[in-house]
DSSP file (Angstrom, degrees, kcal/mol; ACC not computed):
  #  RESIDUE AA STRUCTURE BP1 BP2  ACC     N-H-->O    O-->H-N    N-H-->O    O-->H-N    TCO  KAPPA ALPHA  PHI   PSI    X-CA   Y-CA   Z-CA
    1    1 A M     >        0   0    0      0, 0.0     4,-1.9     0, 0.0     5,-0.1   0.000 360.0 360.0 360.0 -45.6    0.0    0.0    0.0
    2    2 A A  H  >  +     0   0    0      1,-0.2     4,-2.2     2,-0.2     5,-0.1   0.864 360.0  54.8 -64.5 -35.2    2.8    2.4    0.9
    3    3 A K  H  > S+     0   0    0      2,-0.2     4,-2.3     1,-0.2    -1,-0.2   0.899 106.4  50.7 -65.0 -40.2    4.6    1.5   -2.3
    4    4 A E  H  > S+     0   0    0      1,-0.2     4,-2.3     2,-0.2    -1,-0.2   0.905 110.0  50.2 -63.4 -41.2    1.5    2.4   -4.3
    5    5 A K  H  X S+     0   0    0     -4,-1.9     4,-2.5     2,-0.2    -2,-0.2   0.910 109.6  51.1 -62.5 -42.4    1.3    5.8   -2.6
    6    6 A K  H  X S+     0   0    0     -4,-2.2     4,-2.7     2,-0.2     5,-0.2   0.922 111.3  46.8 -62.7 -45.6    4.9    6.5   -3.3
    7    7 A K  H  X S+     0   0    0     -4,-2.3     4,-3.2     1,-0.2    -1,-0.2   0.896 111.4  53.3 -62.4 -38.9    4.5    5.7   -7.0
    8    8 A G  H  X S+     0   0    0     -4,-2.3     4,-2.6     2,-0.2    -2,-0.2   0.918 110.8  44.9 -62.8 -43.6    1.4    7.8   -7.1
    9    9 A I  H  X S+     0   0    0     -4,-2.5     4,-2.7     2,-0.2    -2,-0.2   0.918 115.8  46.8 -67.0 -43.5    3.2   10.8   -5.6
   10   10 A I  H  X S+     0   0    0     -4,-2.7     4,-2.7     2,-0.2    -2,-0.2   0.924 113.7  48.8 -64.6 -43.0    6.2   10.3   -7.9
   11   11 A G  H  X S+     0   0    0     -4,-3.2     4,-2.4    -5,-0.2    -2,-0.2   0.915 112.1  48.3 -61.7 -42.9    3.9    9.9  -10.9
   12   12 A E  H  X S+     0   0    0     -4,-2.6     4,-2.6    -5,-0.2    -2,-0.2   0.898 111.3  51.0 -63.3 -40.2    1.9   13.0   -9.9
   13   13 A F  H  X S+     0   0    0     -4,-2.7     4,-2.7     2,-0.2    -2,-0.2   0.931 110.1  48.7 -63.6 -44.9    5.2   14.9   -9.5
   14   14 A K  H  X S+     0   0    0     -4,-2.7     4,-2.1     1,-0.2    -2,-0.2   0.915 112.1  49.4 -59.6 -43.3    6.4   13.8  -13.0
   15   15 A E  H  X S+     0   0    0     -4,-2.4     4,-0.5     1,-0.2    -1,-0.2   0.908 111.6  49.2 -62.3 -41.8    3.0   14.9  -14.4
   16   16 A F  H >< S+     0   0    0     -4,-2.6     3,-0.9     1,-0.2     6,-0.2   0.924 112.4  47.2 -62.4 -45.9    3.3   18.2  -12.7
   17   17 A I  H 3< S+     0   0    0     -4,-2.7    -1,-0.2     1,-0.2    -2,-0.2   0.847 109.1  54.4 -66.2 -35.1    6.8   18.9  -13.9
   18   18 A M  H 3< S+     0   0    0     -4,-2.1    -1,-0.2    -5,-0.2    -2,-0.2   0.527  80.9 113.3 -82.8  -4.0    6.0   17.9  -17.5
   19   19 A R  S <X S-     0   0    0     -3,-0.9     4,-1.4    -4,-0.5     3,-0.3  -0.379  73.1-127.0 -64.1 146.8    3.2   20.3  -17.8
   20   20 A G  H  > S+     0   0    0      1,-0.2     4,-2.5     2,-0.2     5,-0.2   0.866 105.5  57.1 -64.2 -38.0    3.8   23.1  -20.3
   21   21 A N  H  > S+     0   0    0      1,-0.2     4,-2.1     2,-0.2    -1,-0.2   0.813 103.6  53.4 -69.5 -27.3    3.0   25.9  -17.9
   22   22 A V  H  > S+     0   0    0     -3,-0.3     4,-2.3    -6,-0.2    -1,-0.2   0.912 111.2  46.1 -69.4 -41.6    5.6   24.7  -15.4
   23   23 A M  H  X S+     0   0    0     -4,-1.4     4,-2.4     2,-0.2    -2,-0.2   0.906 112.3  50.8 -66.8 -40.5    8.3   24.8  -18.1
   24   24 A D  H  X S+     0   0    0     -4,-2.5     4,-2.5     1,-0.2    -1,-0.2   0.905 110.1  50.3 -61.1 -41.3    7.1   28.2  -19.2
   25   25 A M  H  X S+     0   0    0     -4,-2.1     4,-2.4     2,-0.2    -2,-0.2   0.902 109.0  51.4 -65.1 -40.7    7.3   29.5  -15.7
   26   26 A A  H  X S+     0   0    0     -4,-2.3     4,-2.1     2,-0.2    -2,-0.2   0.926 111.5  47.0 -62.5 -44.2   10.9   28.1  -15.3
   27   27 A V  H  X S+     0   0    0     -4,-2.4     4,-2.8     1,-0.2     5,-0.3   0.914 111.3  52.3 -62.6 -41.9   11.9   29.9  -18.5
   28   28 A A  H  X S+     0   0    0     -4,-2.5     4,-2.7     1,-0.2    -2,-0.2   0.889 108.9  49.8 -62.2 -39.7   10.2   33.1  -17.3
   29   29 A V  H  X S+     0   0    0     -4,-2.4     4,-2.1     2,-0.2    -1,-0.2   0.913 113.0  46.4 -65.8 -42.1   12.1   33.0  -14.0
   30   30 A I  H  X S+     0   0    0     -4,-2.1     4,-1.9     2,-0.2    -2,-0.2   0.943 116.4  43.3 -66.0 -47.6   15.4   32.5  -15.7
   31   31 A V  H  X S+     0   0    0     -4,-2.8     4,-2.8     1,-0.2    -2,-0.2   0.898 112.5  54.6 -64.9 -39.5   14.8   35.2  -18.2
   32   32 A G  H  X S+     0   0    0     -4,-2.7     4,-2.3    -5,-0.3    -1,-0.2   0.882 106.2  51.8 -60.8 -39.4   13.4   37.4  -15.5
   33   33 A G  H  X S+     0   0    0     -4,-2.1     4,-1.4     2,-0.2    -1,-0.2   0.915 112.6  44.6 -63.3 -43.4   16.6   37.0  -13.4
   34   34 A A  H  X S+     0   0    0     -4,-1.9     4,-1.5     1,-0.2    -2,-0.2   0.898 112.8  51.7 -66.7 -39.9   18.8   38.0  -16.4
   35   35 A F  H  X S+     0   0    0     -4,-2.8     4,-2.4     1,-0.2    -2,-0.2   0.871 104.2  57.8 -64.7 -36.9   16.4   40.9  -17.1
   36   36 A Q  H  X S+     0   0    0     -4,-2.3     4,-2.7     1,-0.2    -1,-0.2   0.876 103.0  53.7 -61.6 -37.2   16.7   42.0  -13.5
   37   37 A K  H  X S+     0   0    0     -4,-1.4     4,-2.3     2,-0.2    -1,-0.2   0.900 108.5  49.7 -63.8 -39.9   20.5   42.3  -13.9
   38   38 A I  H  X S+     0   0    0     -4,-1.5     4,-2.6     2,-0.2    -2,-0.2   0.931 112.8  46.1 -64.1 -45.3   20.0   44.5  -17.0
   39   39 A I  H  X S+     0   0    0     -4,-2.4     4,-2.8     2,-0.2    -2,-0.2   0.895 111.2  52.3 -66.2 -39.9   17.6   46.8  -15.1
   40   40 A T  H  X S+     0   0    0     -4,-2.7     4,-3.2     2,-0.2     5,-0.3   0.917 111.9  46.6 -62.4 -42.1   19.9   46.9  -12.1
   41   41 A S  H  X>S+     0   0    0     -4,-2.3     4,-2.9     2,-0.2     5,-0.5   0.919 111.4  51.6 -64.9 -43.1   22.7   48.0  -14.3
   42   42 A L  I  X>S+     0   0    0     -4,-2.6     5,-2.6     3,-0.2     4,-1.4   0.929 116.2  41.6 -57.5 -45.6   20.5   50.5  -16.1
   43   43 A T  I  <>S+     0   0    0     -4,-2.8     5,-3.4     3,-0.2    -2,-0.2   0.964 122.8  36.4 -67.3 -52.9   19.5   52.0  -12.7
   44   44 A N  I  <5S+     0   0    0     -4,-3.2    -3,-0.2    -5,-0.2    -2,-0.2   0.856 126.8  34.4 -72.3 -35.7   23.0   51.9  -11.0
   45   45 A D  I  <5S+     0   0    0     -4,-2.9    -3,-0.2    -5,-0.3    -1,-0.2   0.685 133.9  13.8 -98.0 -18.9   25.1   52.8  -14.0
   46   46 A I  I  X<S+     0   0    0     -4,-1.4     4,-1.3    -5,-0.5    -3,-0.2   0.729 126.5  37.3-121.4 -56.2   23.0   55.2  -16.0
   47   47 A I  I  ><S+     0   0    0     -5,-2.6     4,-2.5     2,-0.2     5,-0.2   0.942 114.8  49.9 -73.4 -47.4   20.0   56.6  -14.2
   48   48 A M  H  ><S+     0   0    0     -5,-3.4     4,-2.8    -6,-0.2     5,-0.2   0.901 109.7  51.4 -62.6 -41.3   21.4   57.0  -10.6
   49   49 A P  H  > S+     0   0    0      0, 0.0     4,-2.4     0, 0.0    -1,-0.2   0.896 110.9  49.8 -61.0 -36.4   24.5   58.9  -11.9
   50   50 A L  H  X S+     0   0    0     -4,-1.3     4,-2.8     2,-0.2    -2,-0.2   0.917 111.6  47.7 -65.5 -42.3   22.2   61.2  -13.8
   51   51 A I  H  X S+     0   0    0     -4,-2.5     4,-2.6     2,-0.2     7,-0.2   0.904 111.5  51.1 -63.8 -40.3   20.0   61.7  -10.7
   52   52 A T  H  <>S+     0   0    0     -4,-2.8     5,-3.8    -5,-0.2     6,-0.8   0.907 111.7  47.3 -61.9 -41.8   23.2   62.4   -8.7
   53   53 A L  H ><5S+     0   0    0     -4,-2.4     3,-1.1     3,-0.2    -2,-0.2   0.922 113.8  47.3 -64.1 -45.1   24.3   64.9  -11.3
   54   54 A I  H 3<5S+     0   0    0     -4,-2.8    -2,-0.2     1,-0.3    -1,-0.2   0.875 112.5  49.4 -65.2 -37.8   20.9   66.6  -11.3
   55   55 A T  T 3<5S-     0   0    0     -4,-2.6    -1,-0.3    -5,-0.2    -2,-0.2   0.346 124.2-100.3 -87.2   7.9   20.7   66.7   -7.5
   56   56 A G  T < 5S-     0   0    0     -3,-1.1    -3,-0.2    -4,-0.2    -2,-0.1   0.844  81.5 -40.1  81.7  34.3   24.2   68.2   -7.2
   57   57 A G  S   <S+     0   0    0     -5,-3.8     2,-0.3     1,-0.3    -4,-0.2   0.601  86.3 156.1  94.4  12.5   26.3   65.1   -6.3
   58   58 A I        -     0   0    0     -6,-0.8     2,-0.6    -7,-0.2    -1,-0.3  -0.578  26.6-159.5 -74.9 131.0   23.9   63.4   -3.9
   59   59 A D    >   -     0   0    0     -2,-0.3     3,-1.7     1,-0.1    30,-0.1  -0.936   5.5-160.4-111.8 109.1   24.6   59.6   -3.8
   60   60 A F  G >  S+     0   0    0     -2,-0.6     3,-1.9     1,-0.3    32,-0.2   0.827  88.0  66.0 -58.8 -32.3   21.6   57.8   -2.4
   61   61 A N  G 3  S+     0   0    0      1,-0.3    -1,-0.3    28,-0.2    29,-0.3   0.738  99.0  53.1 -64.9 -20.8   23.7   54.8   -1.5
   62   62 A N  G <  S+     0   0    0     -3,-1.7     2,-0.9    27,-0.1    -1,-0.3   0.204  79.6 107.9 -99.4  16.5   25.5   56.9    1.1
   63   63 A W    <   +     0   0    0     -3,-1.9    26,-2.5    24,-0.1    27,-0.5  -0.840  50.3 126.6 -90.4 108.9   22.3   58.0    2.8
   64   64 A F        -     0   0    0     -2,-0.9     2,-0.5    23,-0.2    23,-0.2  -0.970  54.5-128.3-155.3 165.2   22.3   56.1    6.1
   65   65 A I  E     -A   86   0A   0     21,-1.8    21,-2.9    -2,-0.3     2,-0.5  -0.992  23.4-135.7-122.3 124.6   22.1   56.6    9.8
   66   66 A S  E >   -A   85   0A   0     -2,-0.5     3,-0.9     4,-0.2    19,-0.2  -0.683   9.3-157.9 -78.9 124.8   24.7   55.0   11.9
   67   67 A L  T 3  S+     0   0    0     17,-3.1    18,-0.1    -2,-0.5    -1,-0.1   0.511  85.7  66.8 -84.8  -4.3   23.0   53.3   14.9
   68   68 A D  T 3  S-     0   0    0     16,-0.5    -1,-0.2     2,-0.2     3,-0.1   0.432 110.8-114.8 -93.7   1.5   26.2   53.4   17.1
   69   69 A G  S <  S+     0   0    0     -3,-0.9     2,-0.1     1,-0.3    -2,-0.1   0.322  76.4 121.9  87.4  -8.8   26.1   57.2   17.3
   70   70 A S        -     0   0    0      8,-0.0     2,-0.5     1,-0.0    -1,-0.3  -0.461  61.7-121.3 -84.6 159.7   29.3   57.8   15.4
   71   71 A N        -     0   0    0     -2,-0.1     2,-0.4    -3,-0.1    -6,-0.0  -0.889  28.7-177.5-103.9 130.9   29.6   59.8   12.2
   72   72 A Y        -     0   0    0     -2,-0.5    -6,-0.1     1,-0.1     3,-0.0  -0.967  26.7-141.1-126.4 143.4   31.0   58.2    9.1
   73   73 A A  S    S+     0   0    0     -2,-0.4     2,-0.3     1,-0.1    -1,-0.1   0.868  85.3  16.1 -71.6 -36.5   31.6   59.9    5.7
   74   74 A T  S  > S-     0   0    0      1,-0.1     4,-1.8   -11,-0.0     5,-0.1  -0.894  74.4-115.6-134.7 163.6   30.4   56.9    3.7
   75   75 A L  H  > S+     0   0    0     -2,-0.3     4,-2.6     1,-0.2     5,-0.2   0.862 115.9  58.8 -64.8 -36.7   28.4   53.7    4.1
   76   76 A A  H  > S+     0   0    0      1,-0.2     4,-2.4     2,-0.2    -1,-0.2   0.902 104.9  49.6 -61.5 -41.1   31.5   51.7    3.3
   77   77 A E  H  > S+     0   0    0      2,-0.2     4,-1.9     1,-0.2    -1,-0.2   0.925 111.6  48.7 -62.9 -44.0   33.4   53.3    6.2
   78   78 A A  H  <>S+     0   0    0     -4,-1.8     5,-2.4     1,-0.2     4,-0.3   0.904 113.4  46.3 -63.8 -41.2   30.6   52.5    8.6
   79   79 A Q  H ><5S+     0   0    0     -4,-2.6     3,-0.9     1,-0.2    -1,-0.2   0.869 110.2  53.6 -70.1 -35.6   30.4   48.9    7.4
   80   80 A A  H 3<5S+     0   0    0     -4,-2.4    -1,-0.2     1,-0.2    -2,-0.2   0.847 107.8  51.3 -65.7 -32.9   34.2   48.6    7.7
   81   81 A A  T 3<5S-     0   0    0     -4,-1.9    -1,-0.2    -5,-0.2    -2,-0.2   0.533 117.1-117.7 -80.2  -5.8   34.0   49.8   11.3
   82   82 A G  T < 5 +     0   0    0     -3,-0.9     2,-0.2    -4,-0.3    -3,-0.2   0.675  59.5 156.4  79.6  17.4   31.4   47.2   12.0
   83   83 A A      < -     0   0    0     -5,-2.4     2,-0.3    -6,-0.2    -1,-0.2  -0.527  46.5-119.2 -78.9 142.2   28.7   49.8   12.8
   84   84 A A        -     0   0    0     -2,-0.2   -17,-3.1     2,-0.0   -16,-0.5  -0.646  39.3-166.7 -76.3 135.5   25.1   48.9   12.5
   85   85 A T  E     -A   66   0A   0     -2,-0.3     2,-0.7   -19,-0.2   -19,-0.2  -0.942  29.2-138.5-131.1 149.5   23.5   51.2    9.9
   86   86 A F  E     -A   65   0A   0    -21,-2.9   -21,-1.8    -2,-0.4     2,-1.4  -0.915  26.1-161.9-102.5 103.3   20.0   52.1    8.8
   87   87 A N     >  +     0   0    0     -2,-0.7     4,-1.5   -23,-0.2   -23,-0.2  -0.544  30.2 152.5 -95.5  71.0   20.4   52.3    5.0
   88   88 A Y  H  > S+     0   0    0     -2,-1.4     4,-2.1     1,-0.2    -1,-0.2   0.788  72.2  59.4 -71.5 -26.2   17.4   54.3    3.8
   89   89 A G  H  > S+     0   0    0    -26,-2.5     4,-2.0    -3,-0.2    -1,-0.2   0.890 104.3  49.8 -67.3 -39.3   19.4   55.5    0.7
   90   90 A T  H  > S+     0   0    0    -27,-0.5     4,-2.3   -29,-0.3    -1,-0.2   0.884 109.1  53.4 -64.7 -38.2   19.9   51.9   -0.5
   91   91 A F  H  X S+     0   0    0     -4,-1.5     4,-2.6     2,-0.2    -2,-0.2   0.911 106.6  51.6 -62.3 -42.3   16.2   51.4    0.0
   92   92 A I  H  X S+     0   0    0     -4,-2.1     4,-2.5     1,-0.2    -2,-0.2   0.916 109.6  50.4 -60.3 -42.4   15.4   54.4   -2.2
   93   93 A T  H  X S+     0   0    0     -4,-2.0     4,-2.5     2,-0.2    -1,-0.2   0.910 110.5  48.9 -62.0 -42.6   17.7   52.9   -4.9
   94   94 A V  H  X S+     0   0    0     -4,-2.3     4,-2.5     2,-0.2    -2,-0.2   0.894 110.3  51.0 -66.1 -39.1   15.9   49.6   -4.6
   95   95 A V  H  X S+     0   0    0     -4,-2.6     4,-2.6     2,-0.2    -2,-0.2   0.916 110.8  48.8 -63.7 -42.1   12.5   51.3   -4.9
   96   96 A L  H  X S+     0   0    0     -4,-2.5     4,-2.7     2,-0.2     5,-0.2   0.910 109.3  53.2 -62.9 -41.1   13.8   53.2   -8.0
   97   97 A D  H  X S+     0   0    0     -4,-2.5     4,-2.8     1,-0.2    -2,-0.2   0.940 110.8  47.3 -55.2 -48.0   15.0   49.8   -9.4
   98   98 A F  H  X S+     0   0    0     -4,-2.5     4,-3.1     1,-0.2    -2,-0.2   0.929 111.9  48.5 -62.1 -46.4   11.6   48.4   -8.9
   99   99 A L  H  X S+     0   0    0     -4,-2.6     4,-2.4     2,-0.2    -1,-0.2   0.904 113.7  46.9 -62.1 -41.5    9.7   51.3  -10.5
  100  100 A I  H  X S+     0   0    0     -4,-2.7     4,-2.7     2,-0.2    -1,-0.2   0.931 113.9  48.1 -65.6 -44.8   12.0   51.3  -13.5
  101  101 A L  H  X S+     0   0    0     -4,-2.8     4,-2.7    -5,-0.2     5,-0.2   0.927 112.3  49.1 -60.6 -45.5   11.7   47.5  -13.9
  102  102 A A  H  X S+     0   0    0     -4,-3.1     4,-2.5     1,-0.2    -1,-0.2   0.903 112.3  48.4 -61.9 -41.3    7.9   47.8  -13.5
  103  103 A F  H  X S+     0   0    0     -4,-2.4     4,-2.5    -5,-0.2    -2,-0.2   0.920 112.0  48.4 -65.6 -43.6    7.8   50.6  -16.2
  104  104 A V  H  X S+     0   0    0     -4,-2.7     4,-2.4     2,-0.2    -2,-0.2   0.918 113.3  47.3 -63.7 -43.0   10.0   48.6  -18.6
  105  105 A I  H  X S+     0   0    0     -4,-2.7     4,-3.0     2,-0.2     5,-0.3   0.914 110.6  52.9 -64.5 -41.5    7.9   45.5  -18.2
  106  106 A F  H  X S+     0   0    0     -4,-2.5     4,-2.6    -5,-0.2    -2,-0.2   0.930 110.9  46.7 -56.9 -46.4    4.7   47.6  -18.6
  107  107 A M  H  X S+     0   0    0     -4,-2.5     4,-2.4     2,-0.2    -1,-0.2   0.887 112.8  49.6 -65.7 -38.2    6.1   49.0  -21.9
  108  108 A M  H  X S+     0   0    0     -4,-2.4     4,-2.8     2,-0.2    -2,-0.2   0.936 112.8  46.1 -65.3 -45.6    7.1   45.5  -23.1
  109  109 A V  H  X S+     0   0    0     -4,-3.0     4,-2.8     2,-0.2    -2,-0.2   0.909 112.4  51.3 -63.4 -41.3    3.7   44.0  -22.3
  110  110 A K  H  X S+     0   0    0     -4,-2.6     4,-2.1    -5,-0.3    -1,-0.2   0.926 112.4  46.4 -61.0 -44.4    2.0   47.0  -24.0
  111  111 A G  H  X S+     0   0    0     -4,-2.4     4,-2.2     2,-0.2    -2,-0.2   0.908 113.0  49.0 -63.6 -42.8    4.2   46.5  -27.1
  112  112 A M  H  X S+     0   0    0     -4,-2.8     4,-2.7     1,-0.2    -2,-0.2   0.892 110.1  52.0 -65.3 -39.1    3.5   42.8  -27.1
  113  113 A N  H  X S+     0   0    0     -4,-2.8     4,-2.4     2,-0.2    -1,-0.2   0.897 109.8  48.5 -64.5 -39.5   -0.2   43.3  -26.8
  114  114 A S  H  X S+     0   0    0     -4,-2.1     4,-2.0     2,-0.2    -1,-0.2   0.890 112.6  48.5 -69.1 -36.5   -0.2   45.7  -29.7
  115  115 A L  H  X S+     0   0    0     -4,-2.2     4,-2.3     2,-0.2    -2,-0.2   0.915 112.5  48.6 -65.4 -41.9    1.8   43.2  -31.8
  116  116 A A  H  X S+     0   0    0     -4,-2.7     4,-2.2     1,-0.2    -2,-0.2   0.892 109.8  52.1 -64.9 -38.9   -0.6   40.5  -30.8
  117  117 A A  H  < S+     0   0    0     -4,-2.4     4,-0.4     1,-0.2    -1,-0.2   0.900 111.1  47.2 -64.2 -39.8   -3.6   42.6  -31.7
  118  118 A K  H >< S+     0   0    0     -4,-2.0     3,-0.6     1,-0.2    -2,-0.2   0.893 112.6  49.7 -67.5 -38.4   -2.1   43.3  -35.1
  119  119 A A  H 3< S+     0   0    0     -4,-2.3    -2,-0.2     1,-0.2    -1,-0.2   0.848 116.0  41.9 -68.5 -33.8   -1.4   39.6  -35.7
  120  120 A H  T 3< S+     0   0    0     -4,-2.2     2,-0.3    -5,-0.2    -1,-0.2   0.375  82.5 126.9 -95.9   4.7   -4.9   38.6  -34.7
  121  121 A K    <   -     0   0    0     -3,-0.6    -3,-0.0    -4,-0.4     3,-0.0  -0.458  58.1-133.4 -66.6 126.8   -6.6   41.4  -36.6
  122  122 A K        -     0   0    0     -2,-0.3     3,-0.1     1,-0.1    -1,-0.1  -0.586  22.4-108.9 -81.2 140.6   -9.3   39.9  -38.8
  123  123 A P        -     0   0    0      0, 0.0     2,-0.2     0, 0.0    -1,-0.1  -0.390  44.7 -94.1 -65.8 147.2   -9.4   41.1  -42.4
  124  124 A E        -     0   0    0      1,-0.1     2,-0.2    -2,-0.0    -3,-0.0  -0.414  40.5-131.6 -65.3 130.9  -12.4   43.2  -43.1
  125  125 A E        -     0   0    0     -2,-0.2     3,-0.1     1,-0.1    -1,-0.1  -0.577  23.6-106.4 -82.7 147.1  -15.2   41.1  -44.5
  126  126 A A        -     0   0    0     -2,-0.2     3,-0.1     1,-0.1    -1,-0.1  -0.458  47.7 -94.5 -67.5 143.6  -17.0   42.4  -47.6
  127  127 A P        -     0   0    0      0, 0.0    -1,-0.1     0, 0.0    -3,-0.0  -0.290  48.2 -99.6 -60.2 145.3  -20.5   43.7  -46.8
  128  128 A A        -     0   0    0      1,-0.1     3,-0.1    -3,-0.1    -3,-0.0  -0.309  42.5 -98.2 -65.2 147.3  -23.2   41.1  -47.2
  129  129 A A        -     0   0    0      1,-0.1    -1,-0.1    -3,-0.1    -3,-0.0  -0.403  48.9 -99.1 -64.7 141.7  -25.2   41.2  -50.4
  130  130 A P        -     0   0    0      0, 0.0    -1,-0.1     0, 0.0     3,-0.0  -0.317  29.7-167.5 -65.3 146.0  -28.5   43.1  -49.9
  131  131 A T        +     0   0    0     -3,-0.1    13,-2.1    12,-0.0    14,-0.3   0.479  69.3  44.8-109.6  -7.7  -31.5   40.9  -49.4
  132  132 A T  E     -B  143   0B   0     11,-0.3     2,-0.3    12,-0.1    11,-0.2  -0.884  58.8-171.2-131.9 164.8  -34.1   43.6  -49.8
  133  133 A K  E     -B  142   0B   0      9,-2.8     9,-3.2    -2,-0.3     2,-0.4  -0.931  29.8-102.3-145.0 168.6  -34.8   46.5  -52.2
  134  134 A K  E     -B  141   0B   0     -2,-0.3     7,-0.2     7,-0.2    32,-0.1  -0.792  32.2-118.9 -96.7 136.3  -37.3   49.5  -52.3
  135  135 A C     >  -     0   0    0      5,-2.6     4,-1.8    -2,-0.4    21,-0.0  -0.587  18.9-141.1 -67.8 129.2  -40.3   49.4  -54.5
  136  136 A P  T  4 S+     0   0    0      0, 0.0    -1,-0.1     0, 0.0    33,-0.1   0.642  96.9  45.7 -70.6 -11.6  -39.9   52.3  -56.9
  137  137 A Y  T  4 S+     0   0    0      3,-0.1    -2,-0.0    17,-0.1    19,-0.0   0.891 131.9  11.8 -95.3 -51.1  -43.6   53.0  -56.8
  138  138 A C  T  4 S-     0   0    0      2,-0.1    -3,-0.0    16,-0.0    -1,-0.0   0.481  90.4-130.4-108.7  -3.0  -44.5   52.9  -53.1
  139  139 A L     <  +     0   0    0     -4,-1.8     2,-0.2     1,-0.2    -5,-0.0   0.709  55.0 147.8  60.6  25.2  -40.9   52.9  -51.6
  140  140 A S        -     0   0    0      1,-0.1    -5,-2.6    -5,-0.0     2,-0.4  -0.559  56.3-103.5 -83.1 153.1  -41.7   49.9  -49.4
  141  141 A E  E     +B  134   0B   0     -7,-0.2     2,-0.3    -2,-0.2    -7,-0.2  -0.652  50.4 170.4 -76.5 128.0  -39.0   47.3  -48.5
  142  142 A I  E     -B  133   0B   0     -9,-3.2    -9,-2.8    -2,-0.4     7,-0.1  -0.914  41.7 -79.6-135.3 163.5  -39.5   44.1  -50.5
  143  143 A D  E >   -B  132   0B   0     -2,-0.3     3,-1.5   -11,-0.2   -11,-0.3  -0.323  39.5-125.1 -61.2 143.4  -37.5   41.0  -51.2
  144  144 A I  T 3  S+     0   0    0    -13,-2.1   -12,-0.1     1,-0.3    -1,-0.1   0.749 109.7  50.8 -65.7 -23.6  -34.8   41.5  -53.7
  145  145 A K  T 3  S+     0   0    0    -14,-0.3    -1,-0.3   -12,-0.0    -2,-0.1   0.485  82.8 121.2 -91.9  -3.4  -36.1   38.6  -55.9
  146  146 A A    <   -     0   0    0     -3,-1.5     3,-0.1     1,-0.1    -4,-0.1  -0.324  42.7-170.0 -65.0 140.1  -39.7   39.9  -55.9
  147  147 A T  S    S+     0   0    0      1,-0.2     9,-3.9     8,-0.1     2,-0.3   0.570  78.5  37.4-101.7 -15.3  -41.2   40.6  -59.3
  148  148 A R  B    S-C  155   0C   0      7,-0.3     7,-0.2   -13,-0.0    -1,-0.2  -0.991  87.2-116.3-133.7 144.7  -44.3   42.3  -57.8
  149  149 A C     >  -     0   0    0      5,-2.4     4,-1.6    -2,-0.3    -7,-0.1  -0.654  15.4-149.4 -77.5 128.2  -44.5   44.5  -54.7
  150  150 A P  T  4 S+     0   0    0      0, 0.0    -1,-0.1     0, 0.0    -8,-0.0   0.663  94.7  48.6 -72.9 -13.1  -46.7   42.9  -52.0
  151  151 A H  T  4 S+     0   0    0      3,-0.1    -9,-0.0     1,-0.0    -2,-0.0   0.908 130.3  13.0 -91.1 -50.4  -47.8   46.3  -50.8
  152  152 A C  T  4 S-     0   0    0      2,-0.1     3,-0.1   -12,-0.0    -1,-0.0   0.461  91.2-132.9-107.8  -2.7  -48.8   48.1  -54.0
  153  153 A T     <  +     0   0    0     -4,-1.6     2,-0.2     1,-0.2     3,-0.0   0.607  51.9 151.5  60.0  17.1  -48.9   45.0  -56.3
  154  154 A S        -     0   0    0      1,-0.1    -5,-2.4    -6,-0.1     2,-0.3  -0.491  53.6-107.4 -76.8 148.2  -47.0   46.9  -59.0
  155  155 A E  B     -C  148   0C   0     -7,-0.2    -7,-0.3    -2,-0.2    -1,-0.1  -0.573  36.5-122.0 -74.0 134.4  -44.8   44.9  -61.3
  156  156 A Q        -     0   0    0     -9,-3.9     3,-0.1    -2,-0.3    -1,-0.1  -0.637  22.7-136.4 -84.5 129.8  -41.2   45.4  -60.5
  157  157 A P        -     0   0    0      0, 0.0    -1,-0.1     0, 0.0     5,-0.0  -0.224  36.3 -78.7 -74.4 171.5  -39.0   46.7  -63.3
  158  158 A A     >  -     0   0    0      1,-0.1     4,-2.4     4,-0.0     3,-0.2  -0.208  56.4 -92.5 -62.3 164.1  -35.5   45.4  -64.1
  159  159 A E  H  > S+     0   0    0      1,-0.2     4,-2.0     2,-0.2     5,-0.2   0.867 124.3  47.9 -51.1 -48.6  -32.7   46.7  -61.8
  160  160 A E  H  > S+     0   0    0      1,-0.2     4,-1.8     2,-0.2    -1,-0.2   0.902 113.1  47.7 -64.8 -41.5  -31.7   49.7  -63.9
  161  161 A E  H  > S+     0   0    0     -3,-0.2     4,-2.4     1,-0.2    -1,-0.2   0.890 109.3  54.8 -65.3 -39.2  -35.2   50.9  -64.4
  162  162 A A  H  X S+     0   0    0     -4,-2.4     4,-2.2     1,-0.2    -2,-0.2   0.889 107.1  50.1 -63.1 -40.0  -35.9   50.5  -60.6
  163  163 A E  H  X S+     0   0    0     -4,-2.0     4,-1.9    -5,-0.2    -1,-0.2   0.914 110.9  48.8 -65.5 -42.1  -32.9   52.7  -59.8
  164  164 A E  H  X S+     0   0    0     -4,-1.8     4,-2.1     1,-0.2    -2,-0.2   0.907 112.6  47.5 -63.9 -42.3  -34.1   55.4  -62.2
  165  165 A K  H  X S+     0   0    0     -4,-2.4     4,-2.3     1,-0.2    -1,-0.2   0.873 110.1  52.5 -68.5 -36.9  -37.7   55.4  -60.8
  166  166 A A  H  X S+     0   0    0     -4,-2.2     4,-1.9    -5,-0.2    -1,-0.2   0.890 109.8  49.3 -65.7 -37.9  -36.4   55.5  -57.2
  167  167 A E  H  X S+     0   0    0     -4,-1.9     4,-1.3     2,-0.2    -2,-0.2   0.901 110.5  50.5 -65.9 -41.4  -34.3   58.6  -58.1
  168  168 A E  H  < S+     0   0    0     -4,-2.1     3,-0.2     1,-0.2    -2,-0.2   0.908 110.8  48.8 -63.3 -42.4  -37.3   60.3  -59.8
  169  169 A K  H  < S+     0   0    0     -4,-2.3    -1,-0.2     1,-0.2    -2,-0.2   0.871 108.2  54.5 -64.5 -37.4  -39.5   59.6  -56.7
  170  170 A A  H  <        0   0    0     -4,-1.9    -1,-0.2     1,-0.3    -2,-0.2   0.810 360.0 360.0 -68.3 -28.7  -36.8   61.0  -54.4
  171  171 A E     <        0   0    0     -4,-1.3    -1,-0.3    -3,-0.2    -2,-0.2   0.487 360.0 360.0 -76.4 360.0  -36.7   64.3  -56.3
């Protein structure tokens, strides 16, 4: 009985692993990890230096509070001295990383959705052939194949004549 349960669990696990969505999720996690490195580099190496330049040389990574009461010029000095620090500047950098990552993903999803919409766009169908026409005498709607109007009982002219009579009535 225990052996059957073990095979059942192993079999269920194999079935779970072999599902397409699990493999898709694994690929997404791997690509996401690599993408996170790109965004971190974009933030740390391009955007944060620009923010530092705009703000007059402020480095968010050196915004901290030393919890031992001593003053340190940089976070690296405080950490080298073994001081406990409250690193709110690093937190700001991580929040900016997240916002930039979220914005880039939003733009990618938006772009992918517009590409998918273009790919799935159905070609315009030709308008359906008309099934009714107007009687040139009484202007009632009648079947397009009718040879007599069911309303006024007039004999219906050929197509060209019907168009001319309808134009005359409209004037």
